[in-house]
N, CA, C and O atoms as a printed pandas DataFrame, in Angstrom:
     atom_number atom_name residue_name chain_id  residue_number  x_coord  y_coord  z_coord
0              1         N          MET        A               1   -8.379  -14.731    0.871
1              2        CA          MET        A               1   -7.906  -13.486    1.663
2              3         C          MET        A               1   -6.671  -12.961    0.942
3              4         O          MET        A               1   -5.676  -13.674    0.813
4              5         N          GLN        A               2   -6.728  -11.734    0.478
5              6        CA          GLN        A               2   -5.629  -11.126   -0.285
6              7         C          GLN        A               2   -4.603  -10.604    0.770
7              8         O          GLN        A               2   -4.930  -10.194    1.884
8              9         N          THR        A               3   -3.309  -10.665    0.290
9             10        CA          THR        A               3   -2.236  -10.095    1.228
10            11         C          THR        A               3   -2.366   -8.522    0.992
11            12         O          THR        A               3   -3.003   -8.025    0.063
12            13         N          LEU        A               4   -1.756   -7.903    1.845
13            14        CA          LEU        A               4   -1.696   -6.375    1.841
14            15         C          LEU        A               4   -0.946   -5.937    0.549
15            16         O          LEU        A               4   -1.299   -4.938   -0.077
16            17         N          LYS        A               5   -0.010   -6.636    0.211
17            18        CA          LYS        A               5    0.869   -6.300   -0.927
18            19         C          LYS        A               5   -0.120   -6.377   -2.218
19            20         O          LYS        A               5   -0.114   -5.455   -3.034
20            21         N          GLU        A               6   -0.883   -7.391   -2.359
21            22        CA          GLU        A               6   -1.844   -7.577   -3.492
22            23         C          GLU        A               6   -2.782   -6.401   -3.486
23            24         O          GLU        A               6   -3.052   -5.816   -4.534
24            25         N          LEU        A               7   -3.282   -6.043   -2.323
25            26        CA          LEU        A               7   -4.250   -4.909   -2.292
26            27         C          LEU        A               7   -3.727   -3.643   -2.708
27            28         O          LEU        A               7   -4.398   -2.887   -3.411
28            29         N          ILE        A               8   -2.443   -3.333   -2.276
29            30        CA          ILE        A               8   -1.813   -2.086   -2.603
30            31         C          ILE        A               8   -1.478   -2.090   -4.134
31            32         O          ILE        A               8   -1.504   -1.040   -4.776
32            33         N          GLU        A               9   -1.177   -3.232   -4.675
33            34        CA          GLU        A               9   -0.861   -3.172   -6.160
34            35         C          GLU        A               9   -2.014   -2.928   -6.995
35            36         O          GLU        A               9   -1.873   -2.542   -8.155
36            37         N          GLN        A              10   -3.223   -3.142   -6.438
37            38        CA          GLN        A              10   -4.462   -2.775   -7.169
38            39         C          GLN        A              10   -4.782   -1.276   -7.109
39            40         O          GLN        A              10   -5.626   -0.780   -7.856
40            41         N          LEU        A              11   -4.085   -0.557   -6.196
41            42        CA          LEU        A              11   -4.415    0.904   -6.095
42            43         C          LEU        A              11   -3.738    1.643   -7.217
43            44         O          LEU        A              11   -2.818    1.120   -7.847
44            45         N          PRO        A              12   -4.189    2.875   -7.478
45            46        CA          PRO        A              12   -3.548    3.745   -8.416
46            47         C          PRO        A              12   -2.172    4.141   -7.904
47            48         O          PRO        A              12   -1.932    4.157   -6.697
48            49         N          PRO        A              13   -1.310    4.445   -8.782
49            50        CA          PRO        A              13    0.113    4.712   -8.346
50            51         C          PRO        A              13    0.220    5.866   -7.357
51            52         O          PRO        A              13    1.112    5.792   -6.512
52            53         N          GLU        A              14   -0.527    6.843   -7.366
53            54        CA          GLU        A              14   -0.367    7.942   -6.298
54            55         C          GLU        A              14   -0.900    7.456   -4.995
55            56         O          GLU        A              14   -0.410    7.913   -3.962
56            57         N          LEU        A              15   -1.888    6.542   -4.941
57            58        CA          LEU        A              15   -2.192    6.013   -3.681
58            59         C          LEU        A              15   -1.209    4.986   -3.078
59            60         O          LEU        A              15   -1.056    4.807   -1.870
60            61         N          GLN        A              16   -0.514    4.288   -4.135
61            62        CA          GLN        A              16    0.450    3.279   -3.611
62            63         C          GLN        A              16    1.542    3.971   -2.840
63            64         O          GLN        A              16    2.053    3.434   -1.858
64            65         N          GLN        A              17    1.887    5.106   -3.256
65            66        CA          GLN        A              17    3.045    5.835   -2.603
66            67         C          GLN        A              17    2.554    6.263   -1.114
67            68         O          GLN        A              17    3.264    6.081   -0.125
68            69         N          GLU        A              18    1.300    6.834   -1.066
69            70        CA          GLU        A              18    0.817    7.159    0.257
70            71         C          GLU        A              18    0.695    5.994    1.143
71            72         O          GLU        A              18    1.016    6.104    2.327
72            73         N          VAL        A              19    0.239    4.843    0.646
73            74        CA          VAL        A              19    0.114    3.700    1.548
74            75         C          VAL        A              19    1.586    3.199    1.912
75            76         O          VAL        A              19    1.837    2.839    3.062
76            77         N          GLN        A              20    2.519    3.185    0.938
77            78        CA          GLN        A              20    3.731    2.850    1.329
78            79         C          GLN        A              20    4.437    3.655    2.460
79            80         O          GLN        A              20    5.107    3.132    3.350
80            81         N          ASP        A              21    4.211    4.973    2.321
81            82        CA          ASP        A              21    4.688    5.890    3.344
82            83         C          ASP        A              21    4.073    5.527    4.739
83            84         O          ASP        A              21    4.732    5.470    5.777
84            85         N          PHE        A              22    2.757    5.295    4.636
85            86        CA          PHE        A              22    1.943    4.996    5.843
86            87         C          PHE        A              22    2.367    3.711    6.544
87            88         O          PHE        A              22    2.449    3.599    7.767
88            89         N          VAL        A              23    2.623    2.780    5.686
89            90        CA          VAL        A              23    2.998    1.423    6.277
90            91         C          VAL        A              23    4.440    1.587    6.900
91            92         O          VAL        A              23    4.693    1.100    8.001
92            93         N          GLU        A              24    5.297    2.226    6.230
93            94        CA          GLU        A              24    6.708    2.536    6.807
94            95         C          GLU        A              24    6.599    3.285    8.157
95            96         O          GLU        A              24    7.322    3.035    9.122
96            97         N          PHE        A              25    5.672    4.187    8.137
97            98        CA          PHE        A              25    5.471    4.951    9.467
98            99         C          PHE        A              25    4.970    3.991   10.591
99           100         O          PHE        A              25    5.425    4.104   11.729
100          101         N          LEU        A              26    4.117    3.128   10.307
101          102        CA          LEU        A              26    3.596    2.098   11.201
102          103         C          LEU        A              26    4.699    1.276   11.696
103          104         O          LEU        A              26    4.795    1.034   12.900
104          105         N          LEU        A              27    5.581    0.809   10.792
105          106        CA          LEU        A              27    6.675   -0.129   11.174
106          107         C          LEU        A              27    7.732    0.675   11.816
107          108         O          LEU        A              27    8.757    0.132   12.228
């Protein structure tokens, strides 16, 4: 089972930023 961080690091940079914003929104 991969961690969320590992999954995000596999995404392209533009998606990483969107995911980061989304995660911060949820927290």
